[in-house]
N, CA, C and O atoms as a Tinker XYZ file with bonds, in Angstrom:
   316  protein
     1  N    -46.922000   59.423000   -0.026000    73     2
     2  CA   -47.826000   60.230000   -0.798000    64     1     3
     3  C    -48.907000   60.845000    0.098000    63     2     4     5
     4  O    -49.214000   62.030000   -0.031000    81     3
     5  N    -49.485000   60.048000    1.005000    73     3     6
     6  CA   -50.524000   60.567000    1.884000    64     5     7
     7  C    -49.956000   61.396000    3.029000    63     6     8     9
     8  O    -50.711000   62.045000    3.752000    81     7
     9  N    -48.654000   61.383000    3.202000    73     7    10
    10  CA   -48.046000   62.164000    4.271000    64     9    11
    11  C    -48.104000   63.657000    3.991000    63    10    12    13
    12  O    -47.992000   64.456000    4.921000    81    11
    13  N    -48.276000   64.054000    2.743000    73    11    14
    14  CA   -48.238000   65.460000    2.366000    64    13    15
    15  C    -49.619000   66.089000    2.224000    63    14    16    17
    16  O    -49.730000   67.212000    1.731000    81    15
    17  N    -50.681000   65.388000    2.645000    73    15    18
    18  CA   -52.024000   65.967000    2.550000    64    17    19
    19  C    -52.176000   66.964000    3.690000    63    18    20    21
    20  O    -52.048000   66.614000    4.863000    81    19
    21  N    -52.445000   68.189000    3.330000    73    19    22
    22  CA   -52.641000   69.232000    4.327000    64    21    23
    23  C    -54.098000   69.649000    4.378000    63    22    24    25
    24  O    -54.977000   68.942000    3.886000    81    23
    25  N    -54.340000   70.786000    4.968000    73    23    26
    26  CA   -55.694000   71.310000    5.074000    64    25    27
    27  C    -56.326000   71.564000    3.702000    63    26    28    29
    28  O    -57.492000   71.221000    3.508000    81    27
    29  N    -55.608000   72.148000    2.750000    73    27    30
    30  CA   -56.229000   72.338000    1.424000    64    29    31
    31  C    -56.610000   71.013000    0.758000    63    30    32    33
    32  O    -57.646000   70.927000    0.099000    81    31
    33  N    -55.788000   69.995000    0.925000    73    31    34
    34  CA   -56.103000   68.689000    0.347000    64    33    35
    35  C    -57.332000   68.071000    0.979000    63    34    36    37
    36  O    -58.169000   67.491000    0.288000    81    35
    37  N    -57.442000   68.195000    2.305000    73    35    38
    38  CA   -58.616000   67.663000    2.995000    64    37    39
    39  C    -59.886000   68.411000    2.589000    63    38    40    41
    40  O    -60.944000   67.804000    2.424000    81    39
    41  N    -59.776000   69.717000    2.432000    73    39    42
    42  CA   -60.937000   70.495000    1.980000    64    41    43
    43  C    -61.360000   70.097000    0.572000    63    42    44    45
    44  O    -62.553000   70.011000    0.285000    81    43
    45  N    -60.401000   69.858000   -0.299000    73    43    46
    46  CA   -60.708000   69.427000   -1.657000    64    45    47
    47  C    -61.409000   68.071000   -1.648000    63    46    48    49
    48  O    -62.381000   67.867000   -2.376000    81    47
    49  N    -60.923000   67.154000   -0.833000    73    47    50
    50  CA   -61.557000   65.834000   -0.718000    64    49    51
    51  C    -62.980000   65.985000   -0.194000    63    50    52    53
    52  O    -63.893000   65.331000   -0.698000    81    51
    53  N    -63.184000   66.840000    0.812000    73    51    54
    54  CA   -64.519000   67.057000    1.368000    64    53    55
    55  C    -65.472000   67.618000    0.318000    63    54    56    57
    56  O    -66.631000   67.206000    0.255000    81    55
    57  N    -65.003000   68.548000   -0.504000    73    55    58
    58  CA   -65.845000   69.129000   -1.555000    64    57    59
    59  C    -66.203000   68.074000   -2.595000    63    58    60    61
    60  O    -67.349000   68.014000   -3.039000    81    59
    61  N    -65.252000   67.250000   -2.987000    73    59    62
    62  CA   -65.516000   66.196000   -3.975000    64    61    63
    63  C    -66.537000   65.205000   -3.428000    63    62    64    65
    64  O    -67.456000   64.806000   -4.144000    81    63
    65  N    -66.385000   64.806000   -2.174000    73    63    66
    66  CA   -67.339000   63.870000   -1.560000    64    65    67
    67  C    -68.722000   64.506000   -1.496000    63    66    68    69
    68  O    -69.722000   63.846000   -1.777000    81    67
    69  N    -68.785000   65.771000   -1.134000    73    67    70
    70  CA   -70.065000   66.471000   -1.062000    64    69    71
    71  C    -70.739000   66.540000   -2.428000    63    70    72    73
    72  O    -71.952000   66.361000   -2.529000    81    71
    73  N    -69.971000   66.796000   -3.468000    73    71    74
    74  CA   -70.526000   66.869000   -4.824000    64    73    75
    75  C    -70.997000   65.492000   -5.282000    63    74    76    77
    76  O    -72.058000   65.373000   -5.896000    81    75
    77  N    -70.220000   64.456000   -4.989000    73    75    78
    78  CA   -70.571000   63.110000   -5.447000    64    77    79
    79  C    -71.798000   62.554000   -4.736000    63    78    80    81
    80  O    -72.674000   61.979000   -5.381000    81    79
    81  N    -71.875000   62.714000   -3.435000    73    79    82
    82  CA   -72.934000   62.065000   -2.666000    64    81    83
    83  C    -74.096000   62.989000   -2.321000    63    82    84    85
    84  O    -75.214000   62.512000   -2.126000    81    83
    85  N    -73.871000   64.253000   -2.242000    73    83    86
    86  CA   -74.938000   65.181000   -1.884000    64    85    87
    87  C    -75.060000   65.331000   -0.380000    63    86    88    89
    88  O    -74.634000   64.471000    0.390000    81    87
    89  N    -75.655000   66.448000    0.019000    73    87    90
    90  CA   -75.755000   66.767000    1.436000    64    89    91
    91  C    -76.641000   65.780000    2.192000    63    90    92    93
    92  O    -76.320000   65.402000    3.319000    81    91
    93  N    -77.745000   65.362000    1.588000    73    91    94
    94  CA   -78.677000   64.450000    2.259000    64    93    95
    95  C    -78.059000   63.098000    2.551000    63    94    96    97
    96  O    -78.227000   62.552000    3.642000    81    95
    97  N    -77.347000   62.560000    1.579000    73    95    98
    98  CA   -76.730000   61.244000    1.757000    64    97    99
    99  C    -75.640000   61.303000    2.829000    63    98   100   101
   100  O    -75.532000   60.396000    3.654000    81    99
   101  N    -74.840000   62.359000    2.819000    73    99   102
   102  CA   -73.775000   62.494000    3.816000    64   101   103
   103  C    -74.380000   62.673000    5.205000    63   102   104   105
   104  O    -73.862000   62.129000    6.180000    81   103
   105  N    -75.468000   63.429000    5.302000    73   103   106
   106  CA   -76.139000   63.637000    6.585000    64   105   107
   107  C    -76.645000   62.315000    7.154000    63   106   108   109
   108  O    -76.453000   62.030000    8.336000    81   107
   109  N    -77.289000   61.511000    6.316000    73   107   110
   110  CA   -77.788000   60.217000    6.789000    64   109   111
   111  C    -76.637000   59.279000    7.127000    63   110   112   113
   112  O    -76.732000   58.491000    8.068000    81   111
   113  N    -75.561000   59.359000    6.369000    73   111   114
   114  CA   -74.387000   58.530000    6.644000    64   113   115
   115  C    -73.772000   58.890000    7.993000    63   114   116   117
   116  O    -73.387000   58.002000    8.754000    81   115
   117  N    -73.677000   60.178000    8.293000    73   115   118
   118  CA   -73.131000   60.616000    9.582000    64   117   119
   119  C    -74.045000   60.182000   10.729000    63   118   120   121
   120  O    -73.568000   59.848000   11.813000    81   119
   121  N    -75.355000   60.186000   10.487000    73   119   122
   122  CA   -76.293000   59.693000   11.496000    64   121   123
   123  C    -76.059000   58.222000   11.789000    63   122   124   125
   124  O    -76.086000   57.803000   12.946000    81   123
   125  N    -75.830000   57.437000   10.745000    73   123   126
   126  CA   -75.553000   56.015000   10.921000    64   125   127
   127  C    -74.229000   55.791000   11.651000    63   126   128   129
   128  O    -74.118000   54.889000   12.481000    81   127
   129  N    -73.235000   56.609000   11.342000    73   127   130
   130  CA   -71.945000   56.506000   12.041000    64   129   131
   131  C    -72.141000   56.809000   13.522000    63   130   132   133
   132  O    -71.580000   56.120000   14.374000    81   131
   133  N    -72.928000   57.830000   13.835000    73   131   134
   134  CA   -73.214000   58.175000   15.229000    64   133   135
   135  C    -73.917000   57.045000   15.959000    63   134   136   137
   136  O    -73.583000   56.744000   17.105000    81   135
   137  N    -74.890000   56.414000   15.305000    73   135   138
   138  CA   -75.590000   55.275000   15.909000    64   137   139
   139  C    -74.631000   54.114000   16.142000    63   138   140   141
   140  O    -74.712000   53.428000   17.162000    81   139
   141  N    -73.729000   53.899000   15.196000    73   139   142
   142  CA   -72.747000   52.826000   15.346000    64   141   143
   143  C    -71.816000   53.070000   16.517000    63   142   144   145
   144  O    -71.504000   52.147000   17.270000    81   143
   145  N    -71.374000   54.298000   16.675000    73   143   146
   146  CA   -70.493000   54.632000   17.797000    64   145   147
   147  C    -71.230000   54.450000   19.119000    63   146   148   149
   148  O    -70.666000   53.916000   20.074000    81   147
   149  N    -72.480000   54.886000   19.179000    73   147   150
   150  CA   -73.282000   54.725000   20.391000    64   149   151
   151  C    -73.465000   53.248000   20.724000    63   150   152   153
   152  O    -73.336000   52.847000   21.880000    81   151
   153  N    -73.762000   52.448000   19.719000    73   151   154
   154  CA   -73.934000   51.011000   19.920000    64   153   155
   155  C    -72.636000   50.368000   20.390000    63   154   156   157
   156  O    -72.655000   49.494000   21.257000    81   155
   157  N    -71.523000   50.789000   19.831000    73   155   158
   158  CA   -70.221000   50.255000   20.223000    64   157   159
   159  C    -69.930000   50.575000   21.685000    63   158   160   161
   160  O    -69.493000   49.702000   22.435000    81   159
   161  N    -70.166000   51.815000   22.094000    73   159   162
   162  CA   -69.931000   52.207000   23.485000    64   161   163
   163  C    -70.835000   51.427000   24.429000    63   162   164   165
   164  O    -70.406000   51.018000   25.508000    81   163
   165  N    -72.093000   51.219000   24.023000    73   163   166
   166  CA   -73.032000   50.455000   24.846000    64   165   167
   167  C    -72.541000   49.017000   25.011000    63   166   168   169
   168  O    -72.617000   48.452000   26.102000    81   167
   169  N    -72.042000   48.434000   23.931000    73   167   170
   170  CA   -71.504000   47.075000   24.000000    64   169   171
   171  C    -70.290000   46.986000   24.906000    63   170   172   173
   172  O    -70.143000   46.018000   25.652000    81   171
   173  N    -69.422000   47.978000   24.850000    73   171   174
   174  CA   -68.243000   48.010000   25.723000    64   173   175
   175  C    -68.680000   48.071000   27.180000    63   174   176   177
   176  O    -68.157000   47.332000   28.014000    81   175
   177  N    -69.634000   48.946000   27.494000    73   175   178
   178  CA   -70.113000   49.083000   28.873000    64   177   179
   179  C    -70.768000   47.801000   29.363000    63   178   180   181
   180  O    -70.570000   47.407000   30.512000    81   179
   181  N    -71.548000   47.143000   28.506000    73   179   182
   182  CA   -72.182000   45.882000   28.891000    64   181   183
   183  C    -71.138000   44.806000   29.148000    63   182   184   185
   184  O    -71.275000   44.013000   30.080000    81   183
   185  N    -70.098000   44.776000   28.326000    73   183   186
   186  CA   -69.025000   43.800000   28.526000    64   185   187
   187  C    -68.300000   44.027000   29.834000    63   186   188   189
   188  O    -68.005000   43.074000   30.555000    81   187
   189  N    -68.007000   45.283000   30.149000    73   187   190
   190  CA   -67.338000   45.593000   31.414000    64   189   191
   191  C    -68.221000   45.218000   32.596000    63   190   192   193
   192  O    -67.735000   44.699000   33.601000    81   191
   193  N    -69.531000   45.483000   32.474000    73   191   194
   194  CA   -70.461000   45.146000   33.551000    64   193   195
   195  C    -70.548000   43.629000   33.736000    63   194   196   197
   196  O    -70.610000   43.140000   34.864000    81   195
   197  N    -70.552000   42.896000   32.637000    73   195   198
   198  CA   -70.610000   41.436000   32.706000    64   197   199
   199  C    -69.364000   40.876000   33.393000    63   198   200   201
   200  O    -69.458000   39.957000   34.206000    81   199
   201  N    -68.210000   41.431000   33.065000    73   199   202
   202  CA   -66.968000   40.987000   33.702000    64   201   203
   203  C    -67.004000   41.297000   35.192000    63   202   204   205
   204  O    -66.594000   40.472000   36.009000    81   203
   205  N    -67.493000   42.487000   35.552000    73   203   206
   206  CA   -67.574000   42.866000   36.965000    64   205   207
   207  C    -68.515000   41.935000   37.716000    63   206   208   209
   208  O    -68.208000   41.501000   38.826000    81   207
   209  N    -69.676000   41.621000   37.107000    73   207   210
   210  CA   -70.627000   40.721000   37.752000    64   209   211
   211  C    -70.039000   39.326000   37.917000    63   210   212   213
   212  O    -70.252000   38.686000   38.947000    81   211
   213  N    -69.307000   38.850000   36.927000    73   211   214
   214  CA   -68.687000   37.531000   37.025000    64   213   215
   215  C    -67.652000   37.516000   38.137000    63   214   216   217
   216  O    -67.532000   36.525000   38.857000    81   215
   217  N    -66.906000   38.598000   38.287000    73   215   218
   218  CA   -65.910000   38.694000   39.351000    64   217   219
   219  C    -66.592000   38.715000   40.708000    63   218   220   221
   220  O    -66.123000   38.072000   41.647000    81   219
   221  N    -67.705000   39.454000   40.823000    73   219   222
   222  CA   -68.440000   39.510000   42.084000    64   221   223
   223  C    -68.974000   38.136000   42.464000    63   222   224   225
   224  O    -68.932000   37.757000   43.635000    81   223
   225  N    -69.479000   37.383000   41.482000    73   223   226
   226  CA   -69.992000   36.043000   41.743000    64   225   227
   227  C    -68.861000   35.134000   42.211000    63   226   228   229
   228  O    -69.038000   34.362000   43.153000    81   227
   229  N    -67.700000   35.220000   41.561000    73   227   230
   230  CA   -66.558000   34.402000   41.959000    64   229   231
   231  C    -66.133000   34.717000   43.383000    63   230   232   233
   232  O    -65.812000   33.805000   44.145000    81   231
   233  N    -66.124000   35.992000   43.755000    73   231   234
   234  CA   -65.749000   36.371000   45.114000    64   233   235
   235  C    -66.766000   35.841000   46.113000    63   234   236   237
   236  O    -66.389000   35.396000   47.197000    81   235
   237  N    -68.051000   35.880000   45.767000    73   235   238
   238  CA   -69.092000   35.362000   46.649000    64   237   239
   239  C    -68.943000   33.853000   46.818000    63   238   240   241
   240  O    -69.104000   33.336000   47.923000    81   239
   241  N    -68.637000   33.144000   45.732000    73   239   242
   242  CA   -68.438000   31.698000   45.822000    64   241   243
   243  C    -67.232000   31.367000   46.693000    63   242   244   245
   244  O    -67.275000   30.421000   47.479000    81   243
   245  N    -66.168000   32.134000   46.560000    73   243   246
   246  CA   -64.986000   31.910000   47.388000    64   245   247
   247  C    -65.299000   32.146000   48.860000    63   246   248   249
   248  O    -64.831000   31.404000   49.723000    81   247
   249  N    -66.087000   33.174000   49.147000    73   247   250
   250  CA   -66.464000   33.450000   50.532000    64   249   251
   251  C    -67.305000   32.308000   51.089000    63   250   252   253
   252  O    -67.118000   31.901000   52.235000    81   251
   253  N    -68.237000   31.784000   50.279000    73   251   254
   254  CA   -69.060000   30.654000   50.716000    64   253   255
   255  C    -68.202000   29.424000   50.973000    63   254   256   257
   256  O    -68.413000   28.712000   51.955000    81   255
   257  N    -67.239000   29.173000   50.100000    73   255   258
   258  CA   -66.356000   28.022000   50.279000    64   257   259
   259  C    -65.483000   28.193000   51.514000    63   258   260   261
   260  O    -65.209000   27.222000   52.219000    81   259
   261  N    -65.046000   29.412000   51.779000    73   259   262
   262  CA   -64.239000   29.661000   52.974000    64   261   263
   263  C    -65.073000   29.422000   54.224000    63   262   264   265
   264  O    -64.581000   28.849000   55.196000    81   263
   265  N    -66.338000   29.859000   54.207000    73   263   266
   266  CA   -67.225000   29.618000   55.344000    64   265   267
   267  C    -67.458000   28.127000   55.534000    63   266   268   269
   268  O    -67.466000   27.642000   56.666000    81   267
   269  N    -67.647000   27.400000   54.451000    73   267   270
   270  CA   -67.852000   25.954000   54.534000    64   269   271
   271  C    -66.606000   25.277000   55.087000    63   270   272   273
   272  O    -66.705000   24.346000   55.886000    81   271
   273  N    -65.443000   25.737000   54.668000    73   271   274
   274  CA   -64.190000   25.181000   55.187000    64   273   275
   275  C    -64.040000   25.446000   56.669000    63   274   276   277
   276  O    -63.564000   24.583000   57.407000    81   275
   277  N    -64.440000   26.627000   57.119000    73   275   278
   278  CA   -64.367000   26.956000   58.543000    64   277   279
   279  C    -65.335000   26.083000   59.326000    63   278   280   281
   280  O    -65.009000   25.640000   60.427000    81   279
   281  N    -66.527000   25.826000   58.778000    73   279   282
   282  CA   -67.497000   24.958000   59.445000    64   281   283
   283  C    -66.955000   23.543000   59.576000    63   282   284   285
   284  O    -67.129000   22.908000   60.616000    81   283
   285  N    -66.305000   23.044000   58.539000    73   283   286
   286  CA   -65.720000   21.697000   58.583000    64   285   287
   287  C    -64.628000   21.647000   59.643000    63   286   288   289
   288  O    -64.530000   20.673000   60.389000    81   287
   289  N    -63.819000   22.679000   59.714000    73   287   290
   290  CA   -62.740000   22.712000   60.700000    64   289   291
   291  C    -63.321000   22.750000   62.109000    63   290   292   293
   292  O    -62.817000   22.059000   62.995000    81   291
   293  N    -64.375000   23.545000   62.338000    73   291   294
   294  CA   -65.005000   23.610000   63.659000    64   293   295
   295  C    -65.603000   22.267000   64.039000    63   294   296   297
   296  O    -65.495000   21.848000   65.192000    81   295
   297  N    -66.231000   21.588000   63.094000    73   295   298
   298  CA   -66.806000   20.265000   63.355000    64   297   299
   299  C    -65.706000   19.267000   63.676000    63   298   300   301
   300  O    -65.853000   18.444000   64.579000    81   299
   301  N    -64.614000   19.337000   62.945000    73   299   302
   302  CA   -63.485000   18.437000   63.176000    64   301   303
   303  C    -62.891000   18.687000   64.558000    63   302   304   305
   304  O    -62.534000   17.736000   65.252000    81   303
   305  N    -62.779000   19.943000   64.966000    73   303   306
   306  CA   -62.229000   20.267000   66.279000    64   305   307
   307  C    -63.132000   19.764000   67.401000    63   306   308   309
   308  O    -62.633000   19.386000   68.460000    81   307
   309  N    -64.426000   19.750000   67.199000    73   307   310
   310  CA   -65.369000   19.273000   68.212000    64   309   311
   311  C    -65.266000   17.766000   68.395000    63   310   312   313
   312  O    -65.452000   17.243000   69.494000    81   311
   313  N    -64.968000   17.079000   67.299000    73   311   314
   314  CA   -64.921000   15.611000   67.357000    64   313   315
   315  C    -63.619000   15.235000   67.938000    63   314   316
   316  O    -63.333000   14.048000   68.094000    81   315
């Protein structure tokens, strides 16, 4: 049933929504949708940054452990 909705059907739905809710309500609703999208994108970027920082910390810890292992090996070779 919804597969046959074309441009005239979408325009009719838009007119009905406009009549039911009014221009002011739809305008404020679109503003809220825009804020939600912005907040969602910000959350995605923060999540990616957090993952990157966690990966950087893990790499730094591995480098420190490798240096410590090399120090132990050098000490062992001296003894």
